[in-house]
N, C-alpha and C positions, 0 to 999 in steps of 0.2 A: 502494501500500500504507498502508493508516493504521500508525501506527510505538502497542504500546502500552506506557509509558512506565512503569519500576518507581515508583511511588508517594514520595514524601521520609519521609515518618513512618513507617519503618520500627526495629524494635528490635531494638536491638544485637546481639539473642541472633542473628535471620538475617542482619544484615549479615555477623558473625562466619563462618556457613556459609558462607556466597555467597566471602567472603573465600577459605575455608581451599580450595570446590570447585574455586573458578580458578586460586586461586594453585597448588594441588595438576597441575588439566590441562596451566594453561599453560609450568609448569615445566618438565613430564615432557614435552612435546613439546621443546620446545625444544630439552632434551637430548639426545634421540633421535635430533634432528637433527645437533645442534651440537659432540656431541662427536666428530662424524666430521669434520666440517668446522676443530674443533680442533684434532683432529690430524692434517687433512693442512696446515695454516699453522704450524701449530709445526712441522714436518720441510721445510716446508719455504725458513720464511725465519727458525726455530728456531740458533742454535749448535749449535756440538759436542756438548756435554754435551746440552742439551735434545734435540739431536736423540739422542741415543744415551740417554737416559734415555725418550723416546718407545717408540724404537725395541727396549727392554729388556721395556717395558711391554707393543706389542701381542703380540712372542713369549707373553710370560708368563699371555694372555688365552687363546692360540691354541693352549700346550700344557697349560696345565689345563686349558682346558674338553676338551679330547683325553682327558684325565689321569683328571680328576674329573667327569666333567658335570655342573659349577660347581654341583653340591650344596652346600649348608648341610646340615648334621645338624641333629639337635635344632630350635627353635625362635628361636635365634637374641635379639640382645638386645630386650627386654621393649620398652625406650622406640621401638624401631624399628614395631614393631606393635603399640604401647596409645600413642599421647601426644594432644594437644592438638588439632590440626592434623588429623587422621586420624578424631579422635570426633565432630568439627565437620565431617567431608565429612559422616560413617554421618549424620550429624541432619538437612543439610541434603536427602537427600531426602524421609523415612528410611529407611533400611535396617531390616529385621528379620531373626531368626534362629528357626524355628518348628521345637522339636522334637517330631516324633510316637516315635519310638522313640528305644534304647536304644541306644550304639555300644559295645557293651562293647571294653573298648583291652586285648584278648588274640589281636587279630586286625587285623592293614589292612585297608585300604579303597577304595574306587575313586568316585569320589563321582561319581555320572554326571549332572552336570550341567548345564540344558536351563530359558529357550533363550536363547543368546548372546548376544543379544542387538547395541547397536552396541561396547561397552566389555564386557560382561561385568563387570558394578557389581555386581552384589549378591554376586557369585561371591568375588573381588577385595577386598572389605570387609572378609567374614565369613569369607572364611578368611587372608585376607593381610594387609590394610594395618591393620584393628581387630581382634585377636581372642577381646578381653577377652568378647563374646560365645558364641561358642565354646566360652573355656574350663569357661566358664559351665555351661554344655547340656553339652557334652562332656568331660567330665576322662582325663586322661593320653593324649587322641587331640592327636597335634602332628596341625594345617592347613596342609597344603603347596598350591597352586596349580599346573597344570601348564602351561604357555605355548612356546611354537616357542621351535625350538632356536636358532635364528639369532641371535633377543632376547638370548644369551648370548657375545656376539661382539661385544655390541655397547662402546666402550669406555666406563669409566664408568658406562653404566645395567646393566652387567651386575650390579654392585656394591651396587646397590637394590634392584634384584629378586632377590639372594638372599639380604640383609634384611631384604626384606616375606612370606621365605618362600618365594617363586618356583622351580619348579625344569620344565627342560627334558622336553618331550613324550616325547623319544626312546625307543625303546624300551628301552633299559640304565639307563638312570636312574632311570623306571618300574618295570623288577626290579629296580634297587639297593635302592629304599625301598620297595616292596612284598615282599619277602623279610626283612627286621630280623627281629630275631626283638623277640619279643613278652615276655619271661624279665622282670620285675624287675630280677635281680640280674644279667643281662647289663650289658657295660660300656657298650655304646649307648647303654643306657637309665638314669643312674644321671644322667639331669634329671627322674627322677618318673615321665616317660609311657615306657612302655610297645608305641604303635602309627601310627601313620601312617595318616594319611587324604588322600590327593591329587585334587581338581579334575580331572578332564576336560572339557572345554568338548567336549562329541563331536560335535556337531554345525560346528565351527568356524568355517572363513571364509564357510563355504557358507554358515552357517548363518545372518551377520552380513548377506549381501545378501537377505534377506528380510528384513531386518528392519527391519517400522512399525508403528507406534502400533496398540497393538490388536489387533497378526495376531500368533500365535501359532504360527508355522509350523517346527515343528519337520524337521532335517537327522537320521533316525534306524534306515531299513528298511536300508540299506546300509552301516549303519558297524556294523561288528562287530571289528573291532580293541580295543576296551576291552574288549569281552567275553573273547575266544579271552587277551587278558592277565592277568584277574583266573584264569582256570579253569587259567592256566599259573603266578601265583605263589598260589594259594591263595587271593586276595584275594575278601571278599564287596563283591557292584555295593550300593552306595545311593544311590538314582533323590531326585536334588535339584532342586526346583523354582523359577524365579526371578518369581513374580508380576508382572508391574509395569516388569518387565526394558524390553519393549521397547518401554515409555512414553519413557522418558525424555530421547529422542533419534527424531527422524527421520530419511530423508536421501531424496538427489535419486529422486524418480521411477525405479523402473529395472526394469521386469517385463521378463521374458525374455524374450530375444530383439529385444529393445530395445540401438540402437547401444551407448547406454553400458552393458549390461549382458554385449553381452562384449566392453566393451571388458576392462571389470569380472574376467570371464572367462579374460580373455584373460593379466590380469595375475597372476593369482592359481594359472593354472595352471605357471604360471615362478618364482613367488615363496614360493606358498604364506598372499599376504597378498591380503586385500580392499579394494582405493583405493577408500574409499566418501566420503561429501559431505556430511557429518553438515549437521542444520537443526536449529536449537538457540534458544536467547538467549543473550541480553546479558548482562554485569556491572547498567546500565541502564535493559535494553529488556529487555520477554516476549516479541518479535516477532520477530528474528531477531539468530543469531551459533553459536554451533559451542557453546557453555555445555549444557549437561545441565537439562532443562526440574527442578521439583520433583513431583518423583514420586515415592511409596510402594515400593520393594519389599518382598516378601517372600518370603524365599527357606524355605520348605516341605523340609527334610530327611525323605525320608520311613527307609522299616525295609527292613534288609538284606537282600539274597538271596545268601545262601550258594551256595558252589558248591565240585562236587568238584577239588580240586588234582590235573592231570593237567598232564607235558611239553609230548606230542600232545595239544591237545583234539579231542576228535568231531568233527565238522562238525553232526547230529544236537546233542547238545548241544548247542554254540555254538547253532545255534539258538534252543532253550529255553529259554535260557538269554534272549536275546535276544529272543526272544515273551516274557515274563517282564518285564521291564525297560518295556515299549514297554508292556506290559497297569501298571504301578505308573502309570505316567506319567497313564495313560488315565483312571484312577481320582482319582487326585490331584487330577485339572487340577481335573476335577466337582468335587470334595468340595470342593474351598479356591476357586475359581472366586466364586463368589456372594460371599465375605467378602473375596479380598481385589481383586477389578478392581473400578470403577466399569461401571460397563451390564452386566454380566458375560453378559447375555441373548443379544446382538449378537459377541457373542465369542468360537470356536466353535475350537481344536485339530487341528491339522493336520501330519502328520506325511508326511516324502519319507521 
């Protein structure tokens, strides 16, 4: 295998972008696993005071999550969601945000987001890590990104996720956010925002398994829970599509029914997480590594699909709205693929 090394003469701005991306990816990976190891080490080798503090903290995490679902109201501290590190992380790819319709701040929204890709990078940056672009285009609408509930039981990491606007994808957390008042005078809206927009990567771990460069394979045909949630809470559904999301990372070949795919399906069934083996680039080479490649990601935000609120969604009505979401995604893909996908004639949208 011939290694393609990064050139020595690289503009300083690109070096800063690479540093920001690598620092974020590596730090988060270390924290995700290291936090458990750290807590275990302190409980085993720490003194009485340290053990007591760690135990109290772990009990607090569990109790707090059980009571509040770890939701942080509002947008949190601005510096956590708009800073030098995340701006350079955005510019590394770069990640863009395209508005095609207004999102009036007099209602709440479920952002039905596709495709998941390996990391869900586009949606995570635009609505989580660096919300400056979002706030320019959709003022008074708080951006939130839903992720696995168990992530909020991870020591240390849960605090970071909350500060970045991530919320649990559990039913209770979604109902709490999507039934918030839109009255400007309500006490919960003293921050000047009157609407919540919660992004859900509907395809989830299953869709991530199908993520390969150039392949837009969505897991949606049997995913109707988000439609039922929208109807129960009276929230509009906004289809969003991140062009280029599947191109920043490849993964080890895992065709259906292959040994590695069966293993991945087995783990996913019990944990909700797909054990992917990503293939990207390194810091100093373009041939191998686990860092994402520089590929543009463009998240296109579609038009809201309004629903009639009902505590008991009718199956036929759920199917009707679900069909509208699929049709909106298909139209969005055909309308924008030539503009945002290289070699778009070879790209097809497949919905499973």
